[in-house]
N, C-alpha and C positions, 0 to 999 in steps of 0.2 A: 504494499499500500504506500503510495507516495504520500509524504507529508510536506507541511508547508511553514513558512516563517511570515510573520505578520510585521509590517513595516507601516508604522504610523507616519502620517503625512501632514505637515504643517504648511502655511503659505508659500514659504521658501521652496520646499520640496515640491509643492503641487506645480509651481511656476517652472522648476527645473524637469518636469516630466510633460510639460504641456506640449500638446501636439504630436506626442509619440504614440506607439502603440501600447505602451505603457500606462497611459492616460485612461484607455478603455477598460482596463482591470480594476479601476478603483472602486472601492466597496464602501458602503456607509455603515458605520457603527453607532450604536446607541441613536438611532433615529436621525441620523445624518450629522450628529454633533461631532464625531471624528471621522476622519476618511483614512483609509488605508489601503494597501495592495497586499495580496497574498501570493507569495513567491513560492511556487512549486519547488520543491527540492527533490532531484533524482536519488536513489538509494545509495549510490557510489559516493555522492558528495554529502549525503546525511551521515554515511559512516565516517567521513573524515571530519564533520563537524563535531560529532559526539566524541570522537579520539581526541581531538584537539581541545575541546573545552568540556571538561568533566562535570560542570555544573548543569549543563544543559540536559534537557529532559523532553520528553514529547507528552503533551497533555490529552486530556479526553478528547478534544476535537482533532487531535492528530497534527497540531501546532507544534513545532519545535520552539521551545521557550527557554528561558533562563541563560541566554548567550549573552556575552558582555554586550554593553552598550557600543563599545567600539566596533563589535561585529556588524551590529544593525547599521551603524554609520557607514562603514565601508561598504556593506552590501548594498545600501542605498547609491552611495556615491558610483559604484561600478554600474548599476543598473542605469542610473542618469547619463553616465559617460558613454555606455553601449546602446542606450535607448531601447534596451530590451531586457527581459528577465530570463533570458536564454542561458545555453551552456557556456557561451564566452564570458558573460558577466560573472557567473558562478565560479568559473574556473579561476578568474581574476582574483575573485574574493580568497579563495583557497590559496592562491599564490602568495597572498599577503598576511597568511596565518601569523607569521613571526611578529610581524607590525602590530596586529591586532592583539596578540597576547602581550606584547610590550604595554600597549595602551591600556589593556584589561588590568594589569598589574597595578597601573597607576589609579584605575577605578576603584580598585579594592581599599586605597587609602582614602580616596574622596572622589564622588563623581563630578564630572566635569559640569560647570555653569552651562545651563541652556542658552542658546544665542536666540534670545527673544527681545522684542520692542516692549519695554516697560515705561515709557515716558509719561504715559497717561498716570500711571500710578504714582510715579515720582512727583507729577504735577499736583496730585490730590495730597501727597504727603507734605506739602509745602503750607497748605492751610487745612490741618487736620480736623478742624470745627467746622462742619457744614452749616449753613444759614437754614433755618427753618421755612 
């Protein structure tokens, strides 16, 4: 049975895959609140992932989870670069396993800060008391 990895998409990632065949594979989660792509993982690639990342597991949906954040980041980078979720993108991810493991070791110390725009929140913090 083929398994898959869920990659969550923010606006930046959505723009990176806009106009590609990957855009057609977007699924809505939680009533459209979140967008994601389900990347099918062939059995031979799955074995390499499970061997390289011992915390990885397969959940009841058949999704490969508990891979490092760095793995998901590299997986998306390669998908966007190849404009495909095919074998060439997956092979490129596997070829970067050492790089992913190095980044994953840093994650165990502290997760990287997400790259999101919080300027509206910062503006609200300047005057924490709201007028009635």
